N, C-alpha and C positions, 0 to 999 in steps of 0.2 A: 504494500500500500504506500502511496506517495503521501508525504507529510507537508502541511502548510504551516510555516512558522509565522506567527503574528500574535500580538497582544490585543489586537483590535477585533472585537466580536463582530462588528458590522462588516469588516472586510471578509472575515471568515464566512459569514452568512451569504454574502454576495458570491464569493468564489465557490462555496459549497453548492449553492443553488444551480449555478451554471454547470459545473463539472458533474454533479449528481444527475442532471438531466441528460448527460452524455454517458452515463453509466461508468464514471470514473470515481472511485472511492478515494476520499482523502481523510487523513487523520489530522486533527488540529493539535499542533504543538503550541500551546498557549504560553508564550514567554516574551519578555522584553529583552532587547539586546542593544548594545551600544552602537550607534551609527556615527560614522565620521561626518564632518561637515565638508561638503563638496558642492561644486556648482552644477552638477547634473545628477539625475536619478540613476543613470546607468552605473556610475562610479560608486554611489552609495549602496545600491542593490548588490553589486558583485562583491564589494568589500565586506558587507554584512554576511553574505553567503559564505565567503571564504573563512571568516572568523568562526562560523558555526559548524564547519565540517568536523572539528574536533569534539563537538558536543553532541551532534546528532549523527548517528551512524547510518540510518537508512536514507534513501534518496528523498530530497526535500526541495521545496521552493519557497520563496518569499517575494514580496513585492514592495516597491517604493513608488509613491505617487506625489506629484507636485502640481500646484495651480500656478500658471504663468499668466500674469496680468499685463497687458500691453501698456497701459497708462503708468504702470509702476516699473517699466523696463524689465518685465519678466518676473519681478518679485511677487510673491514669496518663493516661487519655484520649489527647489528641494527643501526649503525651510518651512514649507506649508504647515506641517503639524505644529511646529513651535509657534508660528504666527497665529494659527487658529487658537491654540491654548492660551496665548498671551494677550491678543487684542480682540479676537472674535470677529464674527461676521458683521456686527454693527459698525465697527471701525473700518473694516475693508470697504463697506458701502460708502462711508464718508470720504474715503480716499479714491475710490475707483468705480463708483456707480456708472453703469452703462459702458464701461470699457470692454473692448475685445479681450478675450482670454482663452486659454485652453488648459485642459487637464492632460497630464502625461503620466502613464503608468509603465513601469518597467518591472517585469517578472524575471527573476534569475532562478534557474533550475540547476540543482546539483545532482548529477546522475552519472554513474560509472566513472567517478573521479574527474568529471569534466563539468564546465559551467556553460549554460546556454541562456541567452537573454531574448526576451520577447517584449515588444513595446506596443502601446496603443495610445492614440491621442483623440481627444474630443474637443472640437472647436466650439466656441460660443461667446457669451458675454456675461459680465457681472450685471445682475438685475438692479433695479432701483430700490427694491425693498426685499425683506425676508419673506419668502412664501413657501409654505409647506412644512410638514413635520415628519416627513419620511426621509429615509437615508440618514446621512450623518455629515459632520464637518461642514464643508462649503456648499453642500447640495442645495440648501434653501436659498442661495444667492447666485447660483449658476444656471443660466438658460442656454441649452445647447442650440447650435444653429438649426434652423428649420423646426423650431419648437416654440410654443408660447408658454410652456410650463418650465419651472425650475426642476432640477433633479430631485429636490425635496418634495415636489408634488407628484412624483412618479412612483409607482409601485416598484418593487425589486424586479419583477418581470419586465416592466416597461424600460427601466433603467438598464437592465442587463442586455437589452436588444441594441443599445447604442453607445454605451459608456466606454470610456478609455480602458477601464479594467476588463470589460467584456472583449474588446478588440485584442488586448494582450493575451487574455485567456484563450481566445479563439486560436491564436497562433501557438500557444502552449499545447492546446488540445491537438492541433494538427501535427505537432512534433511527437506527441505521445502516441498517436495512431500510426504515423509514418514509421516510427522507430520501435513500435511494439513495446513501449516502455511499461505498459500495464502488466505484461507477462514476463518482463525482464527486470524485476526489481530486486 
């Protein structure tokens, strides 16, 4: 069985929902781990994965996501979690309401002593107000392109059809199938 390493219950639920629908079982390794500070999600994700190979013996994956806001020169980017916990959605709206933005997710898989990365992006904009109580983090203030709803107004199924995490997971799933990872753990 493949393991997902995260301390974030919401991320686990979204990832479980998608992979379970594809008949891929995952085990949740609920743990926090130290992340380096870096300018991109790829570096953070692979560094975290490398550090955990001595602690987790079975094949596993983790993900790192950032919100990149155009009016803030891409900030908070890879610092999104810290900014969310520090200033919250209300202050992001004060600084960047109606700005173009995108989410980027990078998944790093550790399998057979190798690292594989899969990324997904979702373009959109920062809304003018907080809307919706579904999802987590920046979901209530992010409106995807071609939508009139924030991610916070979408069900997990609706969100999983378009999100940055879904796009990265879709690539991970393709790799799992193509390489028969499920039967070679």
